[in-house]
C-alpha positions in Angstrom: -95.9 -7.4 -211.1 -94.6 -5.5 -208.1 -92.9 -6.9 -205.1 -91.1 -5.9 -201.9 -88.1 -8.0 -201.1 -85.7 -8.1 -198.1 -82.0 -8.1 -198.9 -79.2 -7.4 -196.3 -81.6 -6.1 -193.7 -83.2 -3.6 -196.0 -86.4 -3.6 -198.0 -86.6 -2.9 -201.7 -89.6 -2.2 -203.9 -88.9 -3.9 -207.3 -90.6 -4.5 -210.6 -89.6 -6.7 -213.5 -86.7 -4.9 -215.4 -85.8 -2.6 -212.6 -82.2 -2.2 -211.4 -81.4 -2.0 -207.7 -78.2 -1.4 -205.6 -78.0 -3.8 -202.6 -75.3 -4.5 -200.0 -72.4 -6.5 -201.5 -73.2 -10.1 -202.3 -70.7 -12.9 -202.8 -71.2 -13.4 -206.5 -69.7 -12.5 -209.8 -71.1 -10.5 -212.8 -73.5 -12.6 -214.8 -74.6 -14.8 -212.0 -78.3 -15.4 -211.3 -79.4 -14.7 -207.7 -82.7 -15.8 -206.1 -84.5 -13.8 -203.4 -86.8 -15.9 -201.2 -87.7 -13.3 -198.6 -90.6 -11.7 -200.4 -92.7 -9.5 -198.1 -95.4 -8.4 -200.5 -96.5 -9.3 -204.0 -98.9 -6.9 -205.7 -101.6 -6.7 -203.0 -100.8 -9.9 -201.1 -98.9 -9.3 -197.8 -97.0 -12.1 -196.1 -96.8 -12.9 -192.4 -93.8 -12.2 -192.4 -92.9 -13.7 -195.8 -94.9 -15.1 -198.7 -94.4 -18.8 -199.4 -93.7 -20.3 -202.9 -92.7 -16.9 -204.3 -89.2 -16.1 -205.5 -87.6 -13.1 -207.3 -84.9 -13.8 -209.8 -82.2 -11.3 -210.6 -79.0 -11.0 -212.7 -75.9 -9.5 -211.2 -74.6 -6.7 -213.4 -71.6 -5.5 -211.4 -69.9 -5.2 -208.0 -68.3 -1.9 -207.0 -68.0 0.9 -204.4 -70.2 4.0 -203.9 -68.9 7.5 -203.7 -66.8 8.4 -200.8 -68.5 10.0 -197.8 -66.7 12.1 -195.3 -66.9 11.4 -191.6 -65.8 14.1 -189.1 -65.1 13.4 -185.5 -64.9 16.5 -183.4 -64.7 17.2 -179.7 -65.6 20.7 -178.5 -62.8 22.8 -177.1 -60.2 20.2 -177.9 -58.3 21.1 -181.1 -56.1 18.0 -181.0 -59.0 15.5 -181.5 -60.3 16.7 -184.9 -60.4 13.7 -187.2 -61.4 13.4 -190.9 -62.1 10.0 -192.3 -63.7 8.6 -195.4 -65.7 5.5 -196.2 -66.8 3.8 -199.5 -69.6 1.3 -199.1 -69.3 -1.8 -201.4 -72.5 -2.6 -203.4 -73.9 -5.1 -205.9 -76.0 -3.9 -208.9 -78.8 -6.3 -209.7 -81.3 -6.3 -212.6 -84.6 -8.0 -211.7 -85.6 -10.5 -214.4 -88.5 -12.4 -213.1 -91.1 -12.2 -210.3 -93.2 -15.3 -209.6 
């Protein structure tokens, strides 16, 4: 079974057994999470969500992505060059059941 779920303002295409990286959730490794905002299941499309459909997943780990570099620069002003970094926290989830 295939589904499209909404987590943290983003949409993810999932199948049973797939692993996805989502925005950080407040849960520990080994916890079971339930996603109720299912937008599509196989060929059925919700308006906006399907009712009586849930997707279960198991939290594998919490962590941080690789650092991205952010440059701030103003033309013709050498004193305002700034270099910053950012590491976005994530949660890795394995989809166990769709139904």
